[in-house]
N, CA, C and O of each residue as an XYZ file, in Angstrom:
896
protein
N     -70.192     24.601      3.524
C     -70.867     24.419      4.820
C     -71.995     23.373      4.715
O     -72.802     23.405      3.786
N     -72.029     22.467      5.666
C     -73.029     21.410      5.645
C     -74.379     21.947      6.099
O     -74.469     22.600      7.139
N     -75.444     21.674      5.317
C     -76.795     22.137      5.640
C     -77.579     20.972      6.247
O     -77.792     19.956      5.586
N     -77.996     21.114      7.472
C     -78.726     20.049      8.132
C     -80.206     20.138      7.756
O     -80.722     21.202      7.416
N     -80.876     18.964      7.832
C     -82.293     18.909      7.445
C     -83.194     19.597      8.457
O     -84.312     19.993      8.129
N     -82.710     19.740      9.686
C     -83.488     20.416     10.723
C     -82.572     21.097     11.724
O     -81.393     20.765     11.840
N     -83.129     22.041     12.434
C     -82.309     22.855     13.329
C     -81.831     22.038     14.550
O     -82.495     21.108     15.008
N     -80.685     22.422     15.033
C     -80.102     21.712     16.161
C     -80.949     21.746     17.389
O     -80.809     20.885     18.258
N     -81.840     22.727     17.493
C     -82.737     22.836     18.667
C     -83.656     21.620     18.761
O     -84.152     21.289     19.838
N     -83.880     20.954     17.621
C     -84.768     19.744     17.619
C     -84.005     18.426     17.762
O     -84.596     17.352     17.874
N     -82.662     18.544     17.754
C     -81.869     17.310     17.681
C     -82.032     16.425     18.890
O     -82.199     15.216     18.727
N     -81.992     16.959     20.098
C     -82.054     16.152     21.298
C     -83.383     15.406     21.384
O     -83.432     14.238     21.771
N     -84.479     16.118     21.009
C     -85.791     15.458     21.012
C     -85.810     14.357     19.976
O     -86.335     13.277     20.246
N     -85.243     14.598     18.778
C     -85.213     13.562     17.755
C     -84.399     12.372     18.199
O     -84.803     11.229     17.987
N     -83.243     12.627     18.820
C     -82.379     11.512     19.338
C     -83.152     10.686     20.344
O     -83.096      9.456     20.323
N     -83.876     11.362     21.226
C     -84.664     10.643     22.241
C     -85.717      9.793     21.604
O     -85.910      8.646     22.007
N     -86.427     10.332     20.595
C     -87.522      9.583     19.970
C     -86.951      8.346     19.208
O     -87.520      7.258     19.297
N     -85.854      8.513     18.479
C     -85.285      7.405     17.735
C     -84.737      6.345     18.711
O     -84.829      5.146     18.449
N     -84.174      6.797     19.823
C     -83.718      5.827     20.872
C     -84.912      5.041     21.403
O     -84.850      3.815     21.484
N     -85.991      5.718     21.762
C     -87.141      5.024     22.281
C     -87.747      4.071     21.220
O     -88.210      2.975     21.535
N     -87.723      4.533     19.956
C     -88.320      3.722     18.872
C     -87.601      2.371     18.802
O     -88.244      1.321     18.794
N     -86.264      2.403     18.751
C     -85.534      1.149     18.660
C     -85.738      0.301     19.888
O     -85.902     -0.915     19.784
N     -85.731      0.931     21.068
C     -85.898      0.130     22.261
C     -87.278     -0.520     22.353
O     -87.395     -1.677     22.758
N     -88.294      0.203     21.989
C     -89.677     -0.296     22.031
C     -89.810     -1.484     21.032
O     -90.340     -2.541     21.372
N     -89.318     -1.274     19.815
C     -89.480     -2.307     18.788
C     -88.728     -3.607     19.164
O     -89.226     -4.712     18.953
N     -87.550     -3.439     19.712
C     -86.689     -4.602     19.987
C     -87.010     -5.231     21.321
O     -87.120     -6.454     21.412
N     -87.161     -4.441     22.345
C     -87.287     -4.991     23.719
C     -88.745     -5.207     24.154
O     -89.021     -6.102     24.953
N     -89.656     -4.418     23.650
C     -91.059     -4.630     24.001
C     -91.826     -5.461     22.971
O     -92.674     -6.275     23.337
N     -91.532     -5.260     21.695
C     -92.215     -6.040     20.664
C     -91.434     -7.261     20.220
O     -91.961     -8.091     19.479
N     -90.203     -7.387     20.651
C     -89.439     -8.596     20.419
C     -88.879     -8.764     18.981
O     -88.585     -9.883     18.561
N     -88.737     -7.667     18.246
C     -88.231     -7.772     16.889
C     -86.693     -8.002     16.907
O     -85.995     -7.565     17.821
N     -86.210     -8.690     15.886
C     -84.784     -8.850     15.724
C     -84.152     -7.471     15.456
O     -84.716     -6.650     14.732
N     -82.976     -7.233     16.050
C     -82.322     -5.936     15.874
C     -82.035     -5.601     14.434
O     -82.387     -4.526     13.948
N     -81.382     -6.545     13.743
C     -81.022     -6.278     12.345
C     -82.246     -6.135     11.481
O     -82.288     -5.273     10.603
N     -83.257     -6.977     11.714
C     -84.493     -6.875     10.917
C     -85.158     -5.529     11.091
O     -85.570     -4.893     10.121
N     -85.259     -5.103     12.331
C     -85.947     -3.811     12.554
C     -85.158     -2.651     11.954
O     -85.749     -1.746     11.364
N     -83.823     -2.664     12.098
C     -82.997     -1.611     11.486
C     -83.262     -1.522     10.018
O     -83.329     -0.426      9.461
N     -83.419     -2.685      9.360
C     -83.734     -2.709      7.928
C     -85.099     -2.155      7.639
O     -85.274     -1.414      6.672
N     -86.094     -2.504      8.473
C     -87.461     -1.980      8.307
C     -87.419     -0.442      8.376
O     -87.959      0.256      7.518
N     -86.769      0.044      9.414
C     -86.711      1.502      9.628
C     -86.060      2.177      8.443
O     -86.642      3.086      7.851
N     -84.846      1.743      8.082
C     -84.068      2.412      7.022
C     -84.777      2.358      5.671
O     -84.579      3.232      4.827
N     -85.615      1.318      5.465
C     -86.304      1.174      4.195
C     -87.717      1.826      4.169
O     -88.415      1.756      3.156
N     -88.109      2.432      5.249
C     -89.464      2.977      5.310
C     -89.538      4.407      4.814
O     -88.544      5.133      4.812
N     -90.751      4.805      4.387
C     -90.958      6.213      4.005
C     -90.897      7.121      5.212
O     -90.551      8.297      5.090
N     -91.234      6.580      6.393
C     -91.154      7.367      7.616
C     -89.709      7.763      7.902
O     -89.436      8.869      8.369
N     -88.795      6.852      7.618
C     -87.361      7.169      7.779
C     -86.988      8.347      6.863
O     -86.307      9.282      7.282
N     -87.448      8.280      5.611
C     -87.154      9.376      4.661
C     -87.660     10.724      5.231
O     -86.976     11.744      5.151
N     -88.874     10.690      5.805
C     -89.451     11.925      6.337
C     -88.674     12.424      7.555
O     -88.533     13.631      7.756
N     -88.179     11.505      8.354
C     -87.348     11.930      9.474
C     -86.032     12.541      8.944
O     -85.581     13.578      9.431
N     -85.442     11.894      7.961
C     -84.195     12.424      7.366
C     -84.404     13.833      6.773
O     -83.501     14.670      6.774
N     -85.625     14.059      6.270
C     -85.938     15.338      5.683
C     -86.357     16.382      6.711
O     -86.561     17.549      6.373
N     -86.483     15.964      7.948
C     -86.798     16.870      9.027
C     -88.261     17.248      9.131
O     -88.585     18.337      9.603
N     -89.176     16.342      8.686
C     -90.599     16.661      8.788
C     -91.001     16.613     10.255
O     -90.829     15.583     10.907
N     -91.529     17.704     10.780
C     -91.836     17.835     12.219
C     -92.680     16.690     12.800
O     -92.398     16.172     13.880
N     -93.743     16.306     12.032
C     -94.661     15.308     12.526
C     -93.927     14.028     12.952
O     -94.210     13.464     14.009
N     -92.977     13.576     12.111
C     -92.264     12.325     12.386
C     -91.020     12.558     13.201
O     -90.573     11.667     13.923
N     -90.451     13.747     13.096
C     -89.201     14.024     13.833
C     -89.434     14.219     15.321
O     -88.732     13.638     16.148
N     -90.426     15.041     15.659
C     -90.631     15.347     17.058
C     -92.125     15.275     17.486
O     -92.452     15.455     18.660
N     -92.995     15.015     16.529
C     -94.415     15.041     16.816
C     -95.014     13.706     17.244
O     -96.176     13.648     17.646
N     -94.237     12.642     17.162
C     -94.691     11.300     17.544
C     -93.734     10.733     18.553
O     -92.557     11.092     18.575
N     -94.235      9.840     19.398
C     -93.375      9.160     20.355
C     -92.616      8.059     19.632
O     -92.979      7.673     18.520
N     -91.558      7.552     20.265
C     -90.805      6.452     19.677
C     -91.637      5.259     19.443
O     -91.470      4.591     18.423
N     -92.572      4.936     20.375
C     -93.406      3.733     20.234
C     -94.335      3.916     19.064
O     -94.560      2.971     18.307
N     -94.895      5.123     18.887
C     -95.781      5.363     17.778
C     -95.048      5.237     16.463
O     -95.585      4.681     15.505
N     -93.842      5.739     16.401
C     -93.007      5.561     15.182
C     -92.803      4.090     14.889
O     -93.003      3.655     13.755
N     -92.411      3.319     15.879
C     -92.175      1.891     15.657
C     -93.371      1.193     15.143
O     -93.272      0.411     14.196
N     -94.527      1.445     15.739
C     -95.789      0.794     15.336
C     -96.099      1.100     13.868
O     -96.418      0.204     13.087
N     -95.997      2.415     13.502
C     -96.282      2.825     12.106
C     -95.316      2.217     11.126
O     -95.723      1.824     10.032
N     -94.029      2.122     11.481
C     -93.029      1.548     10.597
C     -93.279      0.063     10.383
O     -93.160     -0.429      9.261
N     -93.621     -0.650     11.439
C     -93.939     -2.100     11.303
C     -95.125     -2.312     10.384
O     -95.112     -3.189      9.521
N     -96.140     -1.506     10.580
C     -97.354     -1.655      9.743
C     -97.032     -1.314      8.293
O     -97.493     -2.005      7.384
N     -96.241     -0.247      8.056
C     -95.915      0.136      6.685
C     -95.088     -0.945      5.960
O     -95.360     -1.279      4.807
N     -94.077     -1.482      6.659
C     -93.156     -2.332      5.978
C     -93.585     -3.811      5.990
O     -93.127     -4.582      5.148
N     -94.426     -4.205      6.898
C     -94.831     -5.625      6.949
C     -96.307     -5.857      6.814
O     -96.753     -6.981      6.586
N     -97.071     -4.788      6.956
C     -98.563     -4.940      6.944
C     -99.110     -5.429      8.239
O    -100.322     -5.611      8.357
N     -98.270     -5.653      9.229
C     -98.724     -6.137     10.512
C     -99.234     -5.000     11.381
O     -98.557     -3.987     11.552
N    -100.415     -5.169     11.920
C    -101.001     -4.199     12.865
C    -100.634     -4.606     14.284
O    -100.988     -5.692     14.743
N     -99.926     -3.728     14.968
C     -99.465     -4.040     16.326
C    -100.578     -3.610     17.300
O    -100.965     -2.445     17.386
N    -101.038     -4.574     17.987
C    -102.067     -4.315     19.047
C    -101.385     -3.931     20.365
O    -100.563     -4.694     20.873
N    -101.704     -2.795     20.910
C    -101.115     -2.313     22.121
C    -102.204     -1.925     23.123
O    -103.364     -1.706     22.772
N    -101.783     -1.853     24.362
C    -102.687     -1.374     25.429
C    -102.141     -0.137     26.050
O    -100.953     -0.076     26.367
N    -102.976      0.859     26.238
C    -102.527      2.071     26.882
C    -101.890      3.050     25.930
O    -101.800      2.822     24.724
N    -101.443      4.166     26.519
C    -100.847      5.274     25.776
C     -99.307      5.225     25.954
O     -98.809      5.314     27.076
N     -98.569      5.083     24.847
C     -97.120      4.973     24.926
C     -96.419      6.333     24.671
O     -95.197      6.373     24.529
N     -97.168      7.416     24.615
C     -96.602      8.718     24.245
C     -95.518      9.141     25.183
O     -94.566      9.806     24.775
N     -95.643      8.760     26.476
C     -94.656      9.306     27.433
C     -93.701      8.212     27.928
O     -92.995      8.419     28.914
N     -93.670      7.064     27.266
C     -92.792      6.017     27.691
C     -91.360      6.380     27.394
O     -91.071      6.918     26.326
N     -90.458      6.102     28.307
C     -89.034      6.364     28.080
C     -88.205      5.158     28.525
O     -88.394      4.623     29.618
N     -87.293      4.748     27.661
C     -86.464      3.572     27.960
C     -84.958      3.956     27.873
O     -84.119      3.136     27.500
N     -84.654      5.185     28.215
C     -83.371      5.746     27.839
C     -82.165      5.115     28.536
O     -81.048      5.595     28.341
N     -82.331      4.111     29.303
C     -81.159      3.488     29.944
C     -80.712      2.199     29.189
O     -79.693      1.617     29.562
N     -81.412      1.759     28.187
C     -81.079      0.486     27.574
C     -80.035      0.671     26.475
O     -79.913      1.760     25.913
N     -79.273     -0.398     26.163
C     -78.341     -0.360     25.036
C     -79.020     -0.014     23.699
O     -78.450      0.718     22.890
N     -80.202     -0.522     23.471
C     -80.862     -0.246     22.195
C     -81.306      1.222     22.105
O     -81.287      1.821     21.030
N     -81.703      1.786     23.246
C     -81.918      3.231     23.247
C     -80.704      3.981     22.775
O     -80.770      4.869     21.924
N     -79.579      3.588     23.364
C     -78.303      4.299     22.987
C     -77.968      4.153     21.515
O     -77.503      5.097     20.876
N     -78.207      2.956     20.977
C     -77.891      2.726     19.564
C     -78.699      3.654     18.685
O     -78.146      4.256     17.764
N     -80.002      3.792     18.942
C     -80.862      4.645     18.145
C     -80.491      6.134     18.383
O     -80.428      6.933     17.448
N     -80.253      6.465     19.646
C     -79.903      7.816     20.076
C     -78.639      8.281     19.366
O     -78.607      9.374     18.800
N     -77.596      7.453     19.395
C     -76.310      7.835     18.790
C     -76.412      7.880     17.267
O     -75.861      8.768     16.617
N     -77.135      6.895     16.710
C     -77.289      6.860     15.278
C     -78.013      8.090     14.744
O     -77.655      8.613     13.689
N     -79.013      8.546     15.456
C     -79.718      9.772     15.090
C     -78.788     10.963     15.050
O     -78.848     11.789     14.140
N     -77.920     11.041     16.060
C     -76.950     12.153     16.093
C     -76.060     12.117     14.847
O     -75.862     13.137     14.188
N     -75.535     10.951     14.538
C     -74.594     10.848     13.436
C     -75.293     11.116     12.073
O     -74.714     11.728     11.176
N     -76.513     10.653     11.953
C     -77.275     10.909     10.722
C     -77.490     12.407     10.523
O     -77.358     12.919      9.412
N     -77.817     13.093     11.595
C     -78.007     14.555     11.512
C     -76.665     15.244     11.251
O     -76.585     16.178     10.453
N     -75.638     14.790     11.914
C     -74.316     15.447     11.806
C     -73.769     15.403     10.386
O     -73.254     16.399      9.876
N     -73.884     14.254      9.761
C     -73.266     14.027      8.455
C     -74.297     14.086      7.304
O     -73.939     13.938      6.135
N     -75.569     14.302      7.653
C     -76.661     14.407      6.639
C     -76.607     13.281      5.625
O     -76.684     13.496      4.415
N     -76.471     12.075      6.155
C     -76.515     10.904      5.266
C     -77.772     10.080      5.548
O     -78.317     10.156      6.649
N     -78.250      9.279      4.557
C     -79.386      8.417      4.798
C     -79.053      7.374      5.806
O     -77.895      6.973      5.924
N     -80.069      6.901      6.568
C     -79.808      5.802      7.497
C     -79.286      4.564      6.839
O     -78.514      3.808      7.428
N     -79.728      4.346      5.552
C     -79.212      3.145      4.827
C     -77.711      3.224      4.690
O     -77.025      2.211      4.829
N     -77.187      4.397      4.423
C     -75.723      4.533      4.328
C     -75.097      4.389      5.721
O     -74.034      3.786      5.867
N     -75.745      4.932      6.717
C     -75.188      4.783      8.073
C     -75.050      3.333      8.453
O     -74.030      2.934      9.015
N     -76.084      2.512      8.149
C     -76.006      1.112      8.521
C     -75.112      0.305      7.609
O     -74.814     -0.851      7.909
N     -74.668      0.894      6.482
C     -73.626      0.270      5.713
C     -72.233      0.535      6.294
O     -71.330     -0.299      6.226
N     -72.107      1.725      6.862
C     -70.826      2.038      7.534
C     -70.633      1.151      8.735
O     -69.538      0.641      8.970
N     -71.710      0.960      9.511
C     -71.725      0.036     10.648
C     -73.100     -0.534     10.791
O     -74.065      0.223     10.894
N     -73.234     -1.840     10.802
C     -74.561     -2.435     10.935
C     -75.070     -2.131     12.339
O     -74.311     -1.734     13.223
N     -76.382     -2.327     12.522
C     -76.958     -2.071     13.867
C     -76.270     -2.937     14.895
O     -76.007     -2.499     16.015
N     -75.975     -4.178     14.509
C     -75.314     -5.088     15.464
C     -73.920     -4.569     15.834
O     -73.506     -4.623     16.992
N     -73.212     -4.066     14.820
C     -71.892     -3.517     15.119
C     -72.010     -2.279     16.031
O     -71.186     -2.096     16.927
N     -73.004     -1.451     15.815
C     -73.203     -0.309     16.669
C     -73.506     -0.769     18.123
O     -73.078     -0.135     19.088
N     -74.234     -1.855     18.245
C     -74.562     -2.357     19.577
C     -73.304     -2.820     20.299
O     -73.233     -2.729     21.525
N     -72.288     -3.325     19.548
C     -71.023     -3.705     20.161
C     -70.319     -2.437     20.667
O     -69.627     -2.497     21.682
N     -70.475     -1.312     19.999
C     -69.835     -0.073     20.388
C     -70.370      0.381     21.743
O     -69.668      1.057     22.495
N     -71.608      0.012     22.053
C     -72.213      0.479     23.290
C     -71.342      0.218     24.482
O     -71.266      1.037     25.397
N     -70.673     -0.937     24.480
C     -69.916     -1.352     25.652
C     -68.818     -0.378     26.014
O     -68.527     -0.180     27.193
N     -68.215      0.222     25.030
C     -67.080      1.130     25.273
C     -67.397      2.601     25.093
O     -66.622      3.453     25.528
N     -68.515      2.918     24.464
C     -68.798      4.303     24.113
C     -69.993      4.928     24.836
O     -70.155      6.148     24.814
N     -70.822      4.116     25.469
C     -72.066      4.679     25.991
C     -71.882      5.662     27.099
O     -72.789      6.457     27.344
N     -70.771      5.665     27.788
C     -70.519      6.627     28.836
C     -69.744      7.853     28.307
O     -69.588      8.842     29.023
N     -69.266      7.782     27.064
C     -68.551      8.892     26.471
C     -69.463      9.894     25.805
O     -70.631      9.586     25.564
N     -68.984     11.060     25.504
C     -69.790     12.035     24.778
C     -70.094     11.432     23.386
O     -69.286     10.696     22.820
N     -71.285     11.772     22.859
C     -71.723     11.177     21.597
C     -70.776     11.547     20.460
O     -70.729     10.849     19.447
N     -70.035     12.612     20.611
C     -69.061     12.989     19.566
C     -67.977     11.901     19.356
O     -67.399     11.804     18.274
N     -67.711     11.088     20.396
C     -66.765     10.007     20.263
C     -67.318      8.932     19.330
O     -66.589      8.367     18.515
N     -68.608      8.658     19.461
C     -69.252      7.752     18.511
C     -69.110      8.239     17.102
O     -68.820      7.465     16.190
N     -69.322      9.564     16.914
C     -69.186     10.141     15.582
C     -67.740      9.991     15.066
O     -67.553      9.746     13.874
N     -66.739     10.125     15.904
C     -65.361      9.941     15.493
C     -65.139      8.533     14.991
O     -64.505      8.329     13.956
N     -65.659      7.562     15.719
C     -65.512      6.157     15.321
C     -66.161      5.905     13.967
O     -65.577      5.274     13.086
N     -67.378      6.412     13.823
C     -68.097      6.228     12.562
C     -67.361      6.920     11.419
O     -67.345      6.392     10.307
N     -66.751      8.086     11.654
C     -66.005      8.808     10.635
C     -64.775      7.970     10.204
O     -64.408      7.936      9.030
N     -64.168      7.312     11.176
C     -63.026      6.455     10.864
C     -63.436      5.290      9.986
O     -62.741      4.945      9.030
N     -64.574      4.682     10.317
C     -65.035      3.588      9.509
C     -65.407      4.043      8.111
O     -65.136      3.365      7.121
N     -66.041      5.220      8.055
C     -66.422      5.759      6.732
C     -65.201      6.069      5.878
O     -65.205      5.845      4.667
N     -64.161      6.586      6.516
C     -62.924      6.946      5.757
C     -62.218      5.705      5.244
O     -61.673      5.696      4.141
N     -62.233      4.639      6.072
C     -61.595      3.403      5.631
C     -62.348      2.803      4.457
O     -61.754      2.131      3.613
N     -63.639      3.037      4.398
C     -64.432      2.536      3.262
C     -64.541      1.019      3.329
O     -64.253      0.332      2.348
N     -64.946      0.502      4.457
C     -65.049     -0.946      4.635
C     -65.889     -1.549      3.548
O     -67.043     -1.164      3.359
N     -65.336     -2.471      2.846
C     -66.071     -3.100      1.732
C     -66.696     -4.409      2.236
O     -66.443     -4.863      3.352
N     -67.527     -4.994      1.353
C     -68.162     -6.239      1.680
C     -67.091     -7.353      1.849
O     -66.063     -7.349      1.171
N     -67.357     -8.278      2.747
C     -66.487     -9.406      2.881
C     -66.578    -10.287      1.632
O     -67.573    -10.244      0.907
N     -65.553    -11.071      1.390
C     -65.591    -11.983      0.275
C     -66.748    -12.975      0.379
O     -67.330    -13.373     -0.629
N     -67.075    -13.370      1.620
C     -68.178    -14.294      1.844
C     -69.487    -13.659      1.340
O     -70.245    -14.294      0.607
N     -69.743    -12.412      1.734
C     -70.970    -11.778      1.348
C     -70.994    -11.562     -0.168
O     -72.014    -11.802     -0.813
N     -69.887    -11.118     -0.728
C     -69.826    -10.820     -2.163
C     -70.086    -12.099     -2.975
O     -70.830    -12.062     -3.956
N     -69.485    -13.221     -2.579
C     -69.670    -14.462     -3.366
C     -71.108    -15.005     -3.104
O     -71.767    -15.504     -4.016
N     -71.566    -14.892     -1.844
C     -72.919    -15.386     -1.565
C     -74.002    -14.630     -2.362
O     -74.906    -15.252     -2.919
N     -73.908    -13.291     -2.415
C     -74.889    -12.522     -3.147
C     -74.774    -12.762     -4.636
O     -75.783    -12.743     -5.341
N     -73.561    -12.988     -5.132
C     -73.351    -13.267     -6.529
C     -73.979    -14.633     -6.888
O     -74.511    -14.835     -7.979
N     -73.887    -15.559     -5.910
C     -74.462    -16.875     -6.082
C     -75.993    -16.821     -6.081
O     -76.671    -17.683     -6.639
N     -76.509    -15.769     -5.431
C     -77.950    -15.584     -5.418
C     -78.706    -16.273     -4.299
O     -79.876    -16.629     -4.448
N     -78.024    -16.457     -3.173
C     -78.715    -17.077     -2.026
C     -78.657    -16.196     -0.831
O     -77.763    -15.361     -0.698
N     -79.625    -16.378      0.057
C     -79.652    -15.634      1.289
C     -78.754    -16.292      2.351
O     -78.258    -17.405      2.177
N     -78.571    -15.561      3.448
C     -77.793    -16.108      4.547
C     -78.437    -17.412      5.063
O     -77.745    -18.388      5.354
N     -79.774    -17.400      5.168
C     -80.511    -18.588      5.669
C     -80.305    -19.768      4.704
O     -80.092    -20.897      5.144
N     -80.368    -19.512      3.416
C     -80.206    -20.580      2.460
C     -78.739    -21.137      2.500
O     -78.521    -22.343      2.380
N     -77.795    -20.260      2.665
C     -76.399    -20.735      2.766
C     -76.203    -21.572      4.048
O     -75.479    -22.567      4.045
N     -76.855    -21.152      5.129
C     -76.772    -21.937      6.381
C     -77.342    -23.314      6.151
O     -76.775    -24.306      6.610
N     -78.448    -23.392      5.454
C     -79.107    -24.718      5.211
C     -78.207    -25.557      4.293
O     -78.002    -26.738      4.575
N     -77.682    -25.013      3.245
C     -76.866    -25.770      2.284
C     -75.505    -26.213      2.864
O     -74.993    -27.278      2.521
N     -74.943    -25.389      3.732
C     -73.573    -25.668      4.210
C     -73.560    -26.383      5.561
O     -72.579    -27.044      5.901
N     -74.637    -26.254      6.328
C     -74.596    -26.802      7.683
C     -73.900    -25.895      8.673
O     -73.729    -26.270      9.833
N     -73.490    -24.701      8.244
C     -72.906    -23.712      9.152
C     -74.006    -22.857      9.702
O     -74.921    -22.498      8.961
N     -73.963    -22.509     10.971
C     -75.024    -21.815     11.588
C     -75.247    -20.449     10.969
O     -74.301    -19.800     10.524
N     -76.511    -20.008     10.938
C     -76.857    -18.675     10.397
C     -76.082    -17.639     11.215
O     -75.537    -16.700     10.635
N     -76.018    -17.776     12.512
C     -75.349    -16.812     13.332
C     -73.870    -16.649     12.950
O     -73.360    -15.530     12.900
N     -73.195    -17.753     12.684
C     -71.810    -17.706     12.273
C     -71.630    -16.964     10.978
O     -70.727    -16.138     10.842
N     -72.493    -17.257     10.021
C     -72.441    -16.571      8.711
C     -72.667    -15.057      8.871
O     -71.967    -14.256      8.250
N     -73.620    -14.679      9.681
C     -73.837    -13.238      9.955
C     -72.614    -12.609     10.562
O     -72.183    -11.535     10.143
N     -72.045    -13.281     11.560
C     -70.848    -12.740     12.241
C     -69.680    -12.584     11.300
O     -68.970    -11.579     11.361
N     -69.455    -13.580     10.404
C     -68.378    -13.471      9.427
C     -68.621    -12.318      8.485
O     -67.692    -11.567      8.189
N     -69.838    -12.153      8.004
C     -70.146    -11.111      7.023
C     -70.060     -9.695      7.650
O     -69.780     -8.727      6.942
N     -70.285     -9.581      8.898
C     -70.225     -8.321      9.580
C     -68.874     -8.053     10.198
O     -68.664     -7.026     10.842
N     -67.934     -9.010      9.991
C     -66.600     -8.927     10.544
C     -66.549     -8.848     12.049
O     -65.606     -8.307     12.626
N     -67.576     -9.396     12.684
C     -67.554     -9.553     14.125
C     -66.824    -10.844     14.517
O     -66.470    -11.035     15.680
N     -66.606    -11.720     13.542
C     -65.712    -12.867     13.654
C     -64.794    -12.882     12.468
O     -65.211    -12.581     11.349
N     -63.538    -13.232     12.698
C     -62.536    -13.273     11.598
C     -62.603    -14.609     10.893
O     -62.267    -15.639     11.476
N     -63.036    -14.601      9.636
C     -63.127    -15.824      8.902
C     -61.771    -16.454      8.685
O     -61.656    -17.672      8.552
N     -60.735    -15.614      8.648
C     -59.368    -16.170      8.474
C     -58.941    -17.047      9.638
O     -58.009    -17.843      9.526
N     -59.637    -16.890     10.757
C     -59.317    -17.724     11.940
C     -60.379    -18.800     12.161
O     -60.370    -19.485     13.184
N     -61.284    -18.945     11.210
C     -62.316    -19.952     11.328
C     -61.808    -21.338     11.183
O     -60.701    -21.533     10.681
N     -62.556    -22.306     11.596
C     -62.196    -23.705     11.459
C     -62.154    -24.089      9.985
O     -63.023    -23.688      9.210
N     -61.144    -24.865      9.597
C     -60.997    -25.227      8.201
C     -62.247    -25.915      7.658
O     -62.666    -25.666      6.528
N     -62.830    -26.774      8.473
C     -64.039    -27.504      8.046
C     -65.188    -26.557      7.778
O     -65.939    -26.741      6.821
N     -65.332    -25.542      8.618
C     -66.377    -24.548      8.447
C     -66.213    -23.808      7.117
O     -67.167    -23.654      6.354
N     -64.989    -23.358      6.856
C     -64.720    -22.609      5.624
C     -64.918    -23.521      4.395
O     -65.407    -23.070      3.359
N     -64.532    -24.812      4.518
C     -64.676    -25.754      3.423
C     -66.158    -25.985      3.136
O     -66.552    -26.066      1.973
N     -66.967    -26.091      4.155
C     -68.409    -26.315      3.955
C     -69.005    -25.114      3.192
O     -69.752    -25.294      2.231
N     -68.666    -23.897      3.630
C     -69.160    -22.712      2.955
C     -68.717    -22.685      1.496
O     -69.508    -22.362      0.609
N     -67.462    -23.021      1.250
C     -66.926    -22.987     -0.079
C     -67.623    -23.997     -0.992
O     -67.924    -23.694     -2.146
N     -67.876    -25.200     -0.466
C     -68.548    -26.251     -1.233
C     -69.978    -25.794     -1.611
O     -70.448    -25.985     -2.732
N     -70.621    -25.196     -0.635
C     -72.018    -24.752     -0.891
C     -72.076    -23.616     -1.959
O     -73.048    -23.502     -2.705
N     -71.041    -22.810     -2.003
C     -71.003    -21.678     -2.901
C     -70.274    -21.983     -4.215
O     -70.251    -21.161     -5.130
N     -69.682    -23.177     -4.291
C     -69.012    -23.523     -5.522
C     -67.731    -22.759     -5.766
O     -67.391    -22.452     -6.908
N     -67.029    -22.455     -4.706
C     -65.761    -21.691     -4.854
C     -64.685    -22.375     -4.046
O     -64.942    -23.379     -3.381
N     -63.495    -21.843     -4.100
C     -62.376    -22.371     -3.319
C     -62.426    -21.812     -1.903
O     -62.931    -20.707     -1.702
N     -61.931    -22.526     -0.942
C     -61.950    -22.060      0.444
C     -61.141    -20.741      0.564
O     -61.515    -19.859      1.338
N     -60.055    -20.611     -0.187
C     -59.235    -19.420     -0.093
C     -59.919    -18.184     -0.671
O     -59.540    -17.049     -0.383
N     -60.955    -18.442     -1.509
C     -61.701    -17.306     -2.054
C     -62.481    -16.573     -0.963
O     -62.819    -15.399     -1.109
N     -62.757    -17.272      0.116
C     -63.570    -16.705      1.201
C     -62.733    -15.938      2.221
O     -63.257    -15.187      3.043
N     -61.416    -16.147      2.145
C     -60.565    -15.495      3.128
C     -60.387    -14.009      2.789
O     -60.524    -13.593      1.638
N     -60.082    -13.237      3.814
C     -59.900    -11.789      3.675
C     -58.390    -11.421      3.605
O     -57.563    -12.028      4.285
N     -58.055    -10.406      2.758
C     -56.686     -9.940      2.754
C     -56.281     -9.487      4.168
O     -57.113     -9.010      4.939
N     -55.033     -9.642      4.478
C     -54.592     -9.308      5.828
C     -54.787     -7.847      6.165
O     -54.929     -7.484      7.333
N     -54.794     -7.006      5.142
C     -54.914     -5.554      5.353
C     -56.342     -5.128      5.688
O     -56.575     -4.035      6.205
N     -57.325     -6.044      5.372
C     -58.713     -5.694      5.639
C     -59.097     -6.193      6.982
O     -59.100     -7.402      7.217
N     -59.424     -5.301      7.878
C     -59.855     -5.697      9.220
C     -60.840     -4.688      9.724
O     -60.924     -3.566      9.226
N     -61.594     -5.108     10.734
C     -62.581     -4.226     11.309
C     -61.895     -3.092     12.096
O     -60.913     -3.332     12.798
N     -62.404     -1.890     11.979
C     -61.863     -0.825     12.791
C     -62.162     -1.120     14.254
O     -63.309     -1.409     14.597
N     -61.194     -1.055     15.095
C     -61.367     -1.418     16.518
C     -61.633     -0.152     17.295
O     -61.143      0.925     16.957
N     -62.421     -0.303     18.346
C     -62.745      0.866     19.157
C     -62.254      0.605     20.571
O     -62.414      1.455     21.447
């Protein structure tokens, strides 16, 4: 039997707070979605939420959580006006992403780092289009499918990290846009269907063959 870190009676409040946290950080403070997801998953506050500590789980607003996480992970002090304790943004896509992610983390008792390896924050945001009106258990089903498939790193990401360069450095060296590299590595774009010149530029920058960057036909993103 799976033992959850906190009782189900607190789940809806926790989902609401995590949804507000992502929405506030991304839409009010203007943080990049992927960057903030990394800040959150790497913070000690995230660990405390995963462990079910009441102060962080249900005792703070989403905005307060976001501000503390930003300060902890970047040292930046966020200047705000007014009291954000009662702010609610529950109609936005980013609210849904945080809300649904919180449910799945509680359901499967996995760290958020693992959750975002199963599906990146950006991939979860793509799911919003088809799943936000469905019961949250449908989101859990999709995540379980992805987890079962065991989606591995793309060849591009594996070779890039072995080469020791960041996505930004690869974009500079190859002349391929950072956005394209991110989309290829997250399998939101199929590199096998990319322009030959684009793949050749990436290969030259990484010192490998163009075919080394292509994906086996059997490896594809789980579709929803």
